[in-house]
C-alpha positions in Angstrom: 135.5 203.8 154.1 139.1 204.5 152.2 140.4 206.2 155.2 139.1 202.9 157.3 140.6 200.4 154.8 144.0 202.3 154.8 144.0 202.5 158.7 143.4 198.5 158.9 146.0 197.5 156.3 148.5 199.8 158.3 147.7 198.4 161.3 148.5 194.9 159.7 151.4 196.1 158.0 152.9 197.3 161.1 152.5 193.9 162.8 153.9 192.2 160.1 157.0 194.7 160.2 157.4 194.1 163.9 157.7 190.4 163.2 159.8 190.7 160.2 162.7 192.8 162.3 162.6 190.3 164.9 163.1 187.4 162.5 166.0 189.5 160.8 167.4 190.1 164.4 167.2 186.6 165.5 169.2 185.3 162.2 171.7 188.2 162.7 172.4 187.4 165.9 176.0 186.4 166.6 175.2 183.3 168.5 173.0 181.8 165.8 174.9 179.8 163.6 172.6 180.2 160.5 174.2 183.9 160.5 177.3 182.6 159.0 176.4 180.2 156.1 173.5 178.7 153.9 170.5 181.1 153.1 170.6 183.0 156.7 172.1 186.1 155.9 170.1 186.6 152.4 166.8 185.8 154.6 167.7 188.4 157.3 168.2 190.8 154.6 165.0 190.4 152.7 163.0 190.7 156.0 165.0 193.8 156.9 164.1 195.2 153.8 160.3 194.1 154.3 160.4 195.2 157.9 161.8 198.7 156.9 159.2 199.2 154.1 156.3 198.1 156.0 156.7 200.1 159.3 154.4 202.8 160.3 156.2 206.3 160.3 155.3 209.5 162.3 156.8 212.9 162.5 160.4 213.0 162.0 162.6 215.3 163.8 164.7 218.0 162.3 167.7 216.9 164.7 169.9 220.0 163.6 172.0 220.5 167.1 174.8 222.5 165.5 176.3 224.2 162.5 179.9 225.4 161.8 180.3 229.4 161.3 183.8 230.6 160.4 185.3 227.2 161.4 183.9 227.1 164.7 180.8 224.9 166.0 177.9 226.5 166.9 175.2 224.9 169.0 171.4 225.3 167.4 168.2 224.6 169.4 164.7 225.2 167.7 162.5 227.9 168.9 158.4 228.2 168.3 158.0 231.7 167.2 154.2 231.5 166.4 151.6 228.7 166.8 148.7 228.7 164.3 146.0 225.7 164.2 147.4 224.3 161.0 151.3 225.4 161.3 153.7 226.9 163.5 156.7 229.3 162.6 160.0 227.6 163.7 162.8 229.3 164.2 166.5 227.6 164.4 168.4 229.6 166.9 172.4 229.6 166.3 173.4 230.3 170.0 175.8 233.3 170.4 175.2 234.4 167.0 173.4 237.7 166.3 172.5 239.5 163.2 172.6 237.8 159.6 169.8 238.0 157.0 166.5 236.5 158.0 165.5 234.0 155.8 161.7 232.3 155.8 162.0 229.0 154.3 158.4 228.0 153.3 157.9 224.0 153.2 155.6 222.4 150.8 152.1 221.4 152.0 152.1 218.4 149.6 151.9 215.5 151.7 155.6 215.6 153.5 156.3 217.3 156.8 158.8 220.1 156.6 161.6 218.1 157.9 161.9 217.0 154.1 163.7 220.3 153.9 166.2 219.5 156.6 169.2 219.5 154.3 167.8 222.8 153.2 167.8 224.5 156.5 171.1 223.0 157.5 173.1 224.2 154.2 171.7 227.8 155.2 172.2 228.1 159.1 175.8 229.2 158.5 174.7 232.2 156.8 171.3 233.1 157.7 168.8 233.4 160.8 166.8 230.7 159.4 162.9 230.2 160.0 160.5 227.7 158.5 157.0 227.1 158.0 156.3 223.7 160.2 152.9 222.7 158.6 150.5 220.2 160.8 149.2 217.1 159.8 145.3 218.1 158.9 144.2 214.8 160.8 145.8 215.9 163.6 143.6 219.5 163.6 140.1 219.1 165.5 137.1 220.5 163.6 136.6 223.0 166.3 139.5 224.9 164.6 138.1 225.6 161.7 139.0 225.4 158.0 142.3 226.0 156.1 142.2 226.8 152.1 144.7 228.5 149.8 143.4 231.9 151.1 144.3 230.8 154.7 147.9 229.6 153.3 148.7 233.3 151.7 147.3 234.9 155.2 149.7 232.4 157.2 152.7 233.7 154.8 151.9 237.2 155.6 151.4 236.8 159.5 154.8 234.9 159.6 156.6 237.3 157.7 155.1 239.9 160.5 156.4 237.6 163.4 159.7 237.8 161.7 159.6 241.5 161.3 162.3 243.9 159.6 164.9 245.9 161.7 165.3 249.2 159.7 166.0 248.5 156.4 166.8 244.9 156.8 163.6 243.3 155.5 163.3 239.3 155.9 164.0 236.8 153.0 161.7 234.0 151.5 162.8 230.9 150.0 159.8 229.0 148.7 160.3 225.2 147.8 158.1 223.6 145.1 154.2 224.0 146.1 154.2 227.0 147.9 155.8 229.3 144.6 152.1 230.4 144.0 150.6 231.3 147.2 153.7 232.8 148.6 154.1 235.1 145.4 150.5 236.2 145.9 151.3 237.1 149.6 154.4 238.9 148.2 152.5 240.8 145.6 149.6 241.9 148.0 152.3 242.9 150.4 154.0 245.0 147.9 150.8 246.4 146.5 150.3 247.5 150.2 153.8 248.6 150.7 153.7 246.3 154.0 156.7 247.1 156.0 157.7 243.3 156.4 157.6 242.8 152.6 160.2 240.4 151.8 163.6 241.9 150.4 163.9 238.9 148.3 161.7 236.0 147.2 163.7 232.8 145.9 161.2 230.3 144.3 162.5 226.5 143.5 160.7 224.1 141.6 157.3 225.7 141.9 154.3 225.6 139.8 153.9 229.1 138.8 152.6 228.5 135.2 152.0 224.8 134.7 151.0 225.2 131.1 155.0 225.3 130.4 156.5 222.0 129.8 153.4 220.2 131.5 154.6 217.0 133.6 152.8 213.9 134.6 151.8 215.8 137.6 150.1 218.8 135.6 148.6 216.2 133.0 147.1 214.5 136.1 145.5 217.7 137.2 144.1 219.0 134.0 142.7 215.5 132.2 140.0 215.5 135.0 137.1 217.7 135.9 137.3 219.3 139.5 134.5 217.2 140.5 136.2 213.9 140.0 139.1 214.8 142.4 136.2 215.7 144.9 134.4 212.6 144.5 137.6 210.3 144.3 140.6 211.1 146.3 138.9 213.1 149.3 138.4 210.9 152.3 137.4 211.5 155.8 139.7 211.4 159.0 138.7 208.3 160.9 137.6 208.8 164.7 140.9 207.4 166.2 142.6 211.0 165.4 141.9 214.2 167.1 140.6 215.6 163.5 137.8 212.7 163.4 135.3 213.9 160.6 137.4 216.3 158.9 137.6 215.9 154.9 141.5 215.6 153.8 143.2 214.4 150.9 145.4 211.6 152.4 149.0 212.0 152.7 149.3 207.9 151.5 147.6 208.9 148.3 150.0 211.3 147.4 152.7 209.1 148.3 151.2 206.4 146.1 151.2 208.9 143.6 154.7 209.9 143.7 156.1 206.1 144.3 153.9 205.1 141.3 155.3 207.8 139.1 159.0 206.4 139.6 158.5 202.7 140.4 161.2 201.5 138.8 163.6 203.6 140.4 162.2 202.9 144.0 162.3 199.2 143.0 165.9 199.5 142.1 166.6 201.5 145.3 165.1 198.5 147.6 166.7 196.0 145.7 170.1 197.8 145.9 169.4 198.2 149.8 169.0 194.5 149.9 172.5 193.9 148.0 174.1 196.0 150.4 172.7 194.2 153.5 173.8 191.1 152.3 177.2 191.9 151.7 177.4 193.9 155.2 177.4 197.4 153.7 175.4 198.8 156.4 176.6 202.2 155.6 175.0 202.4 152.4 172.0 200.6 153.1 171.2 203.1 156.1 171.7 206.1 153.7 169.0 204.4 151.7 166.9 203.9 154.6 167.2 207.4 156.1 165.9 208.7 152.7 162.9 206.6 153.0 162.2 207.2 156.3 161.6 210.7 155.4 160.2 210.3 152.0 157.4 207.9 153.4 156.5 210.0 156.7 153.3 211.9 155.2 150.7 213.8 156.2 147.4 215.1 155.0 146.1 217.9 153.6 142.5 219.6 154.3 140.3 219.1 151.2 139.3 222.6 150.7 143.0 223.5 150.2 144.0 220.7 147.9 141.1 221.1 145.7 141.3 225.1 145.6 145.0 224.1 144.6 144.0 222.0 141.8 141.4 224.8 140.6 143.6 227.8 140.9 146.9 226.6 140.1 146.9 223.6 138.1 143.3 224.0 136.0 142.5 228.0 135.6 146.4 228.9 135.9 145.1 232.0 137.8 148.0 233.4 139.2 150.0 233.8 135.4 146.5 235.1 133.7 146.3 237.8 136.6 143.0 236.4 137.5 143.9 234.9 140.8 141.6 236.2 143.8 142.5 236.6 147.6 139.3 237.0 149.5 137.8 239.2 147.0 140.6 240.9 146.1 142.6 240.4 142.8 146.2 239.6 143.0 148.3 241.3 140.5 151.6 239.9 139.9 153.0 243.3 138.6 152.7 244.8 142.1 155.9 242.9 143.0 158.1 245.9 142.4 160.7 246.2 145.3 161.0 242.4 146.0 164.0 241.0 144.1 163.2 237.4 142.6 165.4 234.5 141.8 163.9 231.5 140.1 165.6 228.3 140.4 164.8 225.2 138.1 166.3 221.7 137.9 167.4 220.5 134.4 165.5 217.2 135.0 162.6 218.2 137.3 159.6 215.7 136.6 157.3 217.5 138.9 157.6 221.2 137.8 158.9 221.3 134.3 161.4 223.9 132.9 159.8 227.2 132.4 157.0 226.7 135.2 158.9 228.5 137.8 160.9 230.9 135.3 157.1 232.2 134.6 157.5 234.2 137.8 160.0 236.7 136.3 158.0 237.1 133.1 154.6 238.0 135.1 156.6 240.5 137.5 156.4 243.1 134.4 157.0 246.2 136.8 160.2 244.9 138.3 163.5 246.1 137.2 165.4 243.4 135.0 168.5 244.3 137.7 166.1 242.4 140.3 165.4 239.3 138.5 167.7 236.3 138.1 167.3 232.8 136.6 169.2 229.9 137.5 169.0 226.5 135.9 170.8 223.4 137.8 172.1 221.0 135.0 171.7 217.4 135.7 169.5 218.1 138.7 166.0 216.5 139.2 163.1 218.1 141.6 164.6 216.6 145.1 168.1 217.5 144.1 167.0 221.2 144.0 167.0 221.7 147.7 168.7 218.7 148.9 171.9 216.6 148.2 175.4 217.7 147.3 174.5 219.7 144.1 172.2 221.6 146.5 174.7 222.5 148.8 177.9 223.1 146.5 176.0 224.5 143.1 172.7 225.9 144.1 172.6 227.3 147.8 175.8 229.5 147.0 173.6 231.3 144.1 171.2 231.8 146.6 173.5 233.1 149.2 174.9 235.6 146.6 171.4 236.8 145.8 170.3 237.4 149.2 173.8 239.2 150.0 173.5 241.6 146.8 170.2 242.6 148.1 170.6 242.8 151.8 
């Protein structure tokens, strides 16, 4: 019933958004005298903010058509390397450019699409052959395609690395952003233990919950203060009949979004108030910047119930990986098995999702890895989102990653 109620509300808001957008356009029409005096501009701005906030959103596009290499523009196009039921491996092909380190960016499966990392991909294109995990919205996956849990996530990462391949001694590099830090570390540990030919040369973890016992945040507290059964009973819903995945049990993206919005409700309200003021003043450029952010932030997708619940159990409640107790299809994941994949842990000083020390723990549990193959970087005055997007990512953090890859290439 929860999902059905949400769909009804979404449909109503979509209609209201369309009407508000029409009203704003009417009031902003140069032929309308109310566009120049009285409360016309203010009402138009208010309607525009409401229309944007209430509009339904689908999967965004990456829209990366070019990059600049050695001062010259280079065309870029997307290529699907491997398709799987719950995600695909996407490559950003730089036309006419051969070679360069192969970098797999593992996007979080946490309610947002991989396009949330558009800025991450864009920044790395000049120096790397970039691939990304493009996860699929679980409500779009028919029940006939089976289930997807944390074990499957680990398998997908290994299969994607196999698809990317290694050329001689040039093994691929991996960047895991936030949520995938644990399953990617597990995949790398298993590949190291097996001396897999496609095991990564380097693994960079950014703002990930390797050990959530370190500096717990509100997200960690929420996951530990309630029993596992509470999550199964209260936040899992059934996909309605209107979607291909009808009948699938999921953790809906709209619940994840509601949680994130509530955590920083004051900041989001201020952002919309500022957007309203920009529109009143005619500062469309500043208003559009805020709109672009929320277009991406509000575009959410569902996770399978089994993946979500297993993540709550293994990562946040049992702390299985740092304890050396994580299992993958009956096999223990040994953190110390990482012996020749160089590790870089990056954290943001103001990260309110993964607290300081949670990602750095990856260096501690890799007990058999030489010190020269470990590196820690703490980005001052940077929050969770700023680790992988924005000016500080582009100018301060990305160069650290590029230097680490070059050192171990």
